[in-house]
LOFI-779231 format. One record per residue (C-alpha): residue in one letter; residue number from 1; x negated, y negated, z. Coordinates in steps of 0.02 Angstrom, whole numbers. Layout:
   type   seq       xx       yy       zz
      a   NUM        X        Y        Z
...
//
This chain:
   type   seq       xx       yy       zz
      m     1    -3678   -14003     5160
      a     2    -3525   -13904     5209
      t     3    -3446   -13788     5080
      t     4    -3268   -13804     5143
      y     5    -3168   -13965     5127
      d     6    -2994   -14027     5156
      v     7    -2989   -14091     4977
      i     8    -3100   -14080     4824
      v     9    -3072   -14214     4691
      i    10    -3132   -14171     4516
      g    11    -3174   -14335     4432
      g    12    -3235   -14501     4501
      g    13    -3143   -14624     4390
      p    14    -3011   -14748     4452
      g    15    -2887   -14610     4495
      g    16    -3015   -14494     4573
      y    17    -3107   -14623     4677
      s    18    -2944   -14702     4735
      a    19    -2881   -14532     4792
      a    20    -3045   -14493     4879
      i    21    -3053   -14659     4971
      r    22    -2871   -14650     5026
      l    23    -2897   -14473     5088
      g    24    -3049   -14533     5186
      q    25    -2943   -14670     5262
      l    26    -2819   -14537     5314
      g    27    -2953   -14437     5403
      k    28    -2978   -14300     5274
      h    29    -3146   -14216     5236
      v    30    -3165   -14252     5051
      l    31    -3286   -14209     4911
      c    32    -3282   -14297     4743
      v    33    -3368   -14214     4595
      e    34    -3412   -14329     4450
      q    35    -3503   -14272     4294
      e    36    -3581   -14439     4250
      r    37    -3564   -14597     4356
      l    38    -3439   -14648     4488
      g    39    -3307   -14761     4414
      g    40    -3282   -14651     4262
      v    41    -3240   -14723     4093
      c    42    -3159   -14880     4164
      l    43    -3310   -14947     4256
      n    44    -3445   -14881     4141
      w    45    -3380   -14879     3962
      g    46    -3204   -14949     3962
      c    47    -3115   -15084     4061
      m    48    -3261   -15174     4139
      p    49    -3392   -15181     4001
      t    50    -3263   -15224     3868
      k    51    -3194   -15366     3974
      a    52    -3372   -15428     4001
      l    53    -3401   -15431     3813
      l    54    -3234   -15517     3787
      h    55    -3285   -15650     3913
      i    56    -3449   -15680     3821
      g    57    -3353   -15698     3659
      e    58    -3228   -15815     3741
      v    59    -3368   -15929     3800
      i    60    -3444   -15931     3625
      n    61    -3275   -15967     3547
      s    62    -3238   -16105     3672
      a    63    -3405   -16187     3636
      r    64    -3357   -16195     3452
      e    65    -3178   -16252     3478
      v    66    -3218   -16388     3604
      k    67    -3299   -16490     3464
      e    68    -3122   -16538     3411
      m    69    -3101   -16614     3584
      g    70    -3254   -16724     3564
      v    71    -3388   -16617     3647
      d    72    -3535   -16559     3541
      f    73    -3640   -16404     3577
      p    74    -3773   -16327     3469
      e    75    -3713   -16168     3383
      p    76    -3716   -16031     3517
      k    77    -3852   -15900     3498
      i    78    -3841   -15724     3568
      n    79    -3989   -15647     3656
      l    80    -3933   -15466     3642
      a    81    -4063   -15398     3764
      s    82    -4011   -15522     3899
      l    83    -3826   -15492     3865
      n    84    -3846   -15304     3884
      k    85    -3950   -15328     4041
      w    86    -3817   -15438     4120
      k    87    -3679   -15318     4072
      s    88    -3774   -15168     4138
      k    89    -3807   -15253     4305
      m    90    -3624   -15296     4321
      v    91    -3576   -15115     4289
      d    92    -3711   -15051     4408
      d    93    -3649   -15167     4546
      l    94    -3471   -15101     4527
      v    95    -3529   -14919     4524
      n    96    -3636   -14946     4678
      g    97    -3486   -15027     4761
      i    98    -3388   -14866     4743
      g    99    -3533   -14773     4823
      t   100    -3531   -14895     4968
      l   101    -3343   -14870     4991
      f   102    -3370   -14681     4990
      k   103    -3496   -14696     5130
      a   104    -3384   -14812     5230
      n   105    -3240   -14687     5217
      k   106    -3350   -14532     5242
      v   107    -3318   -14467     5066
      e   108    -3452   -14349     4999
      s   109    -3497   -14344     4815
      i   110    -3591   -14231     4696
      s   111    -3653   -14269     4520
      g   112    -3607   -14120     4412
      t   113    -3469   -14025     4325
      a   114    -3330   -13929     4410
      e   115    -3226   -13779     4357
      l   116    -3077   -13708     4450
      v   117    -3103   -13531     4514
      d   118    -2929   -13533     4588
      a   119    -2814   -13666     4660
      t   120    -2926   -13692     4813
      s   121    -3100   -13645     4749
      v   122    -3212   -13744     4632
      r   123    -3375   -13691     4549
      v   124    -3489   -13843     4543
      k   125    -3638   -13852     4427
      k   126    -3746   -13994     4489
      n   127    -3838   -14106     4368
      s   128    -3995   -14059     4464
      g   129    -3975   -13881     4400
      s   130    -3909   -13782     4548
      a   131    -3731   -13715     4566
      e   132    -3617   -13665     4708
      t   133    -3437   -13619     4742
      l   134    -3345   -13734     4860
      s   135    -3173   -13715     4938
      a   136    -3040   -13836     4995
      k   137    -2862   -13835     5059
      d   138    -2809   -13940     4910
      v   139    -2888   -13991     4743
      i   140    -2852   -14146     4639
      v   141    -2893   -14143     4454
      a   142    -2936   -14318     4392
      t   143    -3038   -14282     4235
      g   144    -2974   -14429     4134
      s   145    -2977   -14442     3945
      e   146    -3096   -14459     3798
      p   147    -3093   -14543     3627
      v   148    -3004   -14449     3489
      s   149    -3120   -14404     3345
      l   150    -3072   -14392     3162
      p   151    -3128   -14251     3048
      g   152    -3249   -14318     2920
      f   153    -3295   -14468     3027
      d   154    -3433   -14388     3128
      r   155    -3495   -14503     3265
      n   156    -3681   -14541     3259
      g   157    -3685   -14685     3384
      r   158    -3768   -14803     3259
      t   159    -3658   -14832     3108
      i   160    -3505   -14725     3150
      l   161    -3450   -14766     3326
      n   162    -3319   -14729     3456
      s   163    -3266   -14848     3594
      d   164    -3398   -14781     3715
      d   165    -3536   -14828     3592
      s   166    -3466   -15000     3560
      v   167    -3494   -15068     3736
      s   168    -3682   -15042     3719
      l   169    -3730   -15156     3577
      a   170    -3892   -15098     3498
      d   171    -3868   -15234     3365
      l   172    -3734   -15352     3304
      p   173    -3656   -15299     3140
      k   174    -3618   -15425     3004
      s   175    -3466   -15320     2956
      i   176    -3366   -15183     3041
      l   177    -3218   -15075     2994
      i   178    -3105   -15026     3139
      l   179    -2989   -14877     3118
      g   180    -2834   -14904     3224
      a   181    -2733   -15059     3273
      g   182    -2692   -15001     3448
      v   183    -2754   -15080     3610
      i   184    -2933   -15020     3591
      g   185    -2946   -15066     3407
      l   186    -2879   -15242     3428
      e   187    -2984   -15277     3583
      f   188    -3143   -15227     3492
      a   189    -3086   -15325     3340
      t   190    -3077   -15478     3454
      i   191    -3249   -15440     3529
      y   192    -3338   -15419     3362
      k   193    -3251   -15567     3282
      r   194    -3302   -15680     3425
      l   195    -3480   -15617     3411
      g   196    -3486   -15667     3228
      a   197    -3443   -15510     3129
      e   198    -3326   -15495     2981
      v   199    -3192   -15380     3050
      t   200    -3072   -15268     2954
      v   201    -2940   -15163     3044
      v   202    -2839   -15028     2957
      e   203    -2689   -14942     3034
      l   204    -2596   -14793     2962
      a   205    -2430   -14841     3042
      d   206    -2319   -14983     2983
      r   207    -2349   -15084     3142
      a   208    -2484   -15121     3269
      l   209    -2484   -15084     3456
      g   210    -2369   -14933     3451
      d   211    -2214   -14953     3560
      t   212    -2242   -15137     3602
      d   213    -2091   -15249     3572
      v   214    -2083   -15271     3382
      e   215    -2064   -15460     3387
      i   216    -2211   -15476     3506
      s   217    -2327   -15359     3411
      t   218    -2283   -15446     3247
      l   219    -2326   -15615     3322
      m   220    -2489   -15547     3393
      l   221    -2538   -15480     3223
      r   222    -2501   -15647     3142
      i   223    -2610   -15738     3270
      l   224    -2756   -15618     3246
      k   225    -2746   -15635     3057
      k   226    -2745   -15824     3079
      q   227    -2909   -15806     3175
      g   228    -2988   -15721     3024
      i   229    -2971   -15538     3075
      n   230    -2921   -15438     2921
      i   231    -2783   -15315     2968
      s   232    -2699   -15196     2847
      l   233    -2553   -15085     2899
      k   234    -2498   -14926     2810
      t   235    -2681   -14903     2764
      k   236    -2806   -14766     2801
      a   237    -2988   -14726     2773
      t   238    -2993   -14559     2684
      s   239    -3182   -14533     2694
      v   240    -3345   -14617     2738
      s   241    -3525   -14592     2685
      v   242    -3683   -14664     2761
      k   243    -3827   -14718     2651
      g   244    -3968   -14840     2685
      g   245    -3896   -14891     2853
      k   246    -3729   -14942     2775
      v   247    -3560   -14855     2780
      s   248    -3453   -14838     2625
      a   249    -3270   -14811     2665
      v   250    -3135   -14756     2543
      l   251    -2975   -14849     2588
      e   252    -2798   -14810     2531
      g   253    -2639   -14909     2561
      e   254    -2631   -15098     2564
      i   255    -2815   -15086     2516
      n   256    -2857   -14964     2377
      e   257    -3044   -14967     2350
      t   258    -3211   -14917     2421
      r   259    -3291   -15048     2533
      e   260    -3457   -15057     2623
      y   261    -3482   -15101     2806
      d   262    -3624   -15107     2931
      k   263    -3524   -15003     3054
      v   264    -3362   -14906     3071
      l   265    -3273   -14892     3239
      v   266    -3151   -14748     3260
      a   267    -3018   -14813     3381
      v   268    -2868   -14702     3347
      g   269    -2830   -14662     3529
      r   270    -2883   -14556     3676
      r   271    -2839   -14379     3732
      a   272    -2834   -14295     3901
      r   273    -2987   -14200     3963
      t   274    -2908   -14036     4013
      s   275    -3017   -13904     3932
      g   276    -3164   -13816     4013
      i   277    -3107   -13843     4193
      g   278    -3013   -13679     4219
      l   279    -2834   -13744     4213
      e   280    -2771   -13609     4095
      k   281    -2862   -13474     4194
      i   282    -2767   -13513     4353
      g   283    -2600   -13537     4265
      a   284    -2582   -13726     4273
      k   285    -2445   -13784     4155
      l   286    -2489   -13904     4014
      e   287    -2365   -14010     3917
      r   288    -2419   -14095     3755
      g   289    -2601   -14080     3809
      y   290    -2573   -14154     3983
      v   291    -2566   -14068     4152
      a   292    -2383   -14058     4203
      v   293    -2347   -14139     4372
      d   294    -2199   -14193     4477
      a   295    -2170   -14360     4564
      q   296    -2293   -14311     4702
      r   297    -2423   -14266     4568
      r   298    -2409   -14081     4613
      t   299    -2439   -13955     4474
      n   300    -2347   -13789     4461
      v   301    -2493   -13709     4554
      p   302    -2482   -13730     4745
      h   303    -2617   -13843     4819
      l   304    -2668   -13909     4647
      f   305    -2633   -14090     4601
      a   306    -2671   -14191     4444
      i   307    -2679   -14380     4420
      g   308    -2726   -14512     4293
      d   309    -2752   -14492     4107
      c   310    -2760   -14301     4114
      a   311    -2585   -14300     4191
      g   312    -2495   -14402     4058
      a   313    -2467   -14570     3976
      p   314    -2485   -14714     3991
      l   315    -2674   -14697     3996
      l   316    -2707   -14845     4110
      a   317    -2827   -14866     4255
      h   318    -2699   -14946     4372
      k   319    -2577   -14805     4339
      a   320    -2715   -14680     4384
      m   321    -2758   -14776     4542
      r   322    -2579   -14777     4601
      e   323    -2562   -14592     4565
      g   324    -2722   -14558     4662
      v   325    -2652   -14645     4815
      v   326    -2488   -14549     4799
      a   327    -2577   -14380     4788
      a   328    -2686   -14423     4938
      e   329    -2538   -14474     5044
      v   330    -2437   -14320     4996
      i   331    -2583   -14208     5043
      a   332    -2592   -14299     5210
      g   333    -2409   -14262     5241
      q   334    -2336   -14432     5201
      a   335    -2177   -14464     5103
      s   336    -2255   -14540     4948
      a   337    -2206   -14529     4765
      y   338    -2251   -14602     4596
      d   339    -2089   -14682     4535
      p   340    -2126   -14853     4459
      m   341    -1987   -14949     4371
      a   342    -2117   -15040     4268
      v   343    -2299   -15007     4225
      p   344    -2390   -15163     4163
      n   345    -2494   -15151     4005
      c   346    -2621   -15281     3954
      v   347    -2711   -15308     3788
      y   348    -2862   -15423     3802
      t   349    -2850   -15503     3632
      d   350    -2858   -15692     3606
      p   351    -2734   -15741     3674
      q   352    -2696   -15595     3788
      l   353    -2540   -15488     3770
      a   354    -2456   -15414     3924
      t   355    -2294   -15319     3944
      a   356    -2189   -15242     4080
      g   357    -2025   -15148     4068
      l   358    -1921   -15116     3913
      s   359    -1943   -15192     3742
      e   360    -1790   -15263     3656
      e   361    -1782   -15107     3547
      q   362    -1797   -14989     3696
      a   363    -1664   -15082     3795
      k   364    -1540   -15074     3651
      a   365    -1577   -14889     3624
      a   366    -1544   -14859     3809
      g   367    -1370   -14932     3790
      y   368    -1392   -15100     3877
      d   369    -1296   -15254     3822
      v   370    -1454   -15351     3784
      f   371    -1485   -15537     3785
      v   372    -1654   -15618     3758
      g   373    -1745   -15775     3810
      r   374    -1898   -15846     3722
      f   375    -2015   -15988     3762
      r   376    -2156   -16029     3641
      l   377    -2321   -16100     3700
      a   378    -2308   -16240     3573
      a   379    -2186   -16320     3696
      l   380    -2295   -16290     3850
      g   381    -2394   -16437     3915
      r   382    -2529   -16327     3997
      a   383    -2561   -16238     3834
      r   384    -2584   -16402     3743
      t   385    -2712   -16461     3870
      v   386    -2828   -16322     3812
      g   387    -2787   -16337     3628
      i   388    -2673   -16185     3615
      s   389    -2504   -16175     3529
      d   390    -2491   -15994     3476
      g   391    -2402   -15878     3598
      m   392    -2236   -15840     3679
      v   393    -2146   -15769     3830
      k   394    -1999   -15657     3793
      i   395    -1879   -15593     3926
      v   396    -1760   -15449     3892
      g   397    -1608   -15448     4005
      d   398    -1446   -15352     4032
      k   399    -1301   -15468     3992
      k   400    -1179   -15375     4106
      t   401    -1284   -15382     4264
      d   402    -1412   -15517     4224
      f   403    -1550   -15395     4278
      v   404    -1724   -15418     4203
      l   405    -1762   -15266     4095
      g   406    -1928   -15318     4018
      v   407    -2050   -15462     4002
      h   408    -2172   -15482     3858
      i   409    -2308   -15614     3856
      i   410    -2433   -15680     3728
      s   411    -2534   -15812     3819
      p   412    -2697   -15852     3904
      q   413    -2692   -15775     4079
      a   414    -2557   -15652     4025
      e   415    -2652   -15518     4122
      s   416    -2609   -15607     4284
      m   417    -2440   -15679     4235
      v   418    -2367   -15506     4203
      a   419    -2379   -15462     4388
      e   420    -2229   -15577     4418
      a   421    -2132   -15477     4289
      v   422    -2175   -15311     4371
      l   423    -2120   -15375     4541
      a   424    -1958   -15443     4468
      i   425    -1914   -15276     4388
      e   426    -1964   -15174     4541
      m   427    -1858   -15283     4656
      g   428    -1707   -15287     4542
      a   429    -1720   -15474     4509
      t   430    -1599   -15561     4393
      v   431    -1642   -15681     4254
      e   432    -1565   -15817     4362
      d   433    -1682   -15769     4506
      i   434    -1833   -15806     4395
      g   435    -1756   -15966     4331
      l   436    -1721   -16029     4507
      t   437    -1897   -15988     4566
      m   438    -2001   -16146     4567
      h   439    -2158   -16122     4462
      p   440    -2304   -16243     4476
      h   441    -2328   -16372     4338
      p   442    -2427   -16379     4229
      t   443    -2466   -16193     4219
      f   444    -2449   -16051     4096
      s   445    -2338   -15960     4220
      e   446    -2197   -16086     4205
      s   447    -2165   -16020     4029
      i   448    -2085   -15869     4114
      m   449    -1966   -15983     4209
      e   450    -1926   -16081     4051
      a   451    -1885   -15921     3955
      a   452    -1769   -15869     4096
      e   453    -1685   -16039     4104
      f   454    -1660   -16035     3915
      m   455    -1558   -15876     3935
      h   456    -1431   -15977     4037
      g   457    -1441   -16133     3931
      r   458    -1540   -16230     4062
      a   459    -1716   -16242     3991
      i   460    -1789   -16417     4003
      h   461    -1933   -16415     3880
      i   462    -1848   -16331     3731
      v   463    -1680   -16356     3648
      n   464    -1553   -16234     3719
      t   465    -1439   -16130     3611
      p   466    -1260   -16107     3673
      i   467    -1259   -16027     3845
      a   468    -1265   -15838     3822
      l   469    -1213   -15791     3997
      t   470    -1122   -15874     4139
      p   471    -1241   -15883     4289
      v   472    -1207   -15753     4421
      a   473    -1107   -15822     4567
      r   474    -1205   -15838     4729
//
């Protein structure tokens, strides 16, 4: 193997492998160094295994709910060994797929850890035990993020867990306490509830889901509570103790007592992996724990780039992938930049929550003359055909220009529906543009059209309020 490359990519997660593959497509000699498995957290411990578990839970839930529609099934039973085997094969297939794409694009890879010697030299310690120093014209840091731990809540992988532990189910708890009502906490709350556990979520803040539109996050919380997930805001666990395979947690806030659970999941967020890779040694600038980069993903050190979770929020796989492509194209001499007008965010609860663009609160704070359209799933024929009435589409617009500023969705298939919102914002679409776009019927997607039409007093399937804005002349 050669010791000099055009580019060395440190990290083989979504950002790293996307950068490596794009560089290969552009004819660059590339090496990707990954400490564990190609695909990083997303493929191995995050996006993919959690969505697989959510799908299993959805099937179980559907089998129970369909009885109301006149179809009887025996109570679903979980074969945990078979479930884990299926999930592991799915993950293995995806990881192997990245390896196949590397070969097709002539990307080399090493399993091991990497540390920057300088901006163009990397010391690689292979998992096999050997080490060598490799050089490249450019280096991309794509080291991702890791779960945040809490002092006093020491992870043991059995009773006190983090999100990485929770995708490999050694057993199914009868009860679980989840610390944190963010994306990770609420997704695992949905998983464990669907699999039959009694779930309690506590959140220190006065709201769930951080900066999500307040109306949307409040509705989502109400839906989850209706499903039997116990959620307490302004509440914290001050300490835990493990005895006899059970966890006793001292809770303060809306709950003020000590309660016992089979497991505790710490889901209070993730932090960038920036330590131990030599960034400080070579003078790379960090801001709030992240590697500082410009629109081309360049750091302050020439020839050093950073992408993905280690380079700043939001910590999302698709954001990392886009940044990886940008860095690759910049290195290859192309005019590329990371400058999205909207980054979609999806929460795989039941129903799903997806957002793009500004919340109502953010739009008002930015000085826009805001007007809002809402369409609730209770009025949507497609939702009724599957026995669903809880959910909503909310569009935030600028009254002066009619531009779409943000779209917020609680609905089945929200993960896919939000792509329309991203495209609308990126292309500078107006609310009227969405309303005039024919959406197929009956579908969940037509709720976006109805919300837009409502904003001009033209919705068909809900009662319109007085017209808030005169349609833009064409």
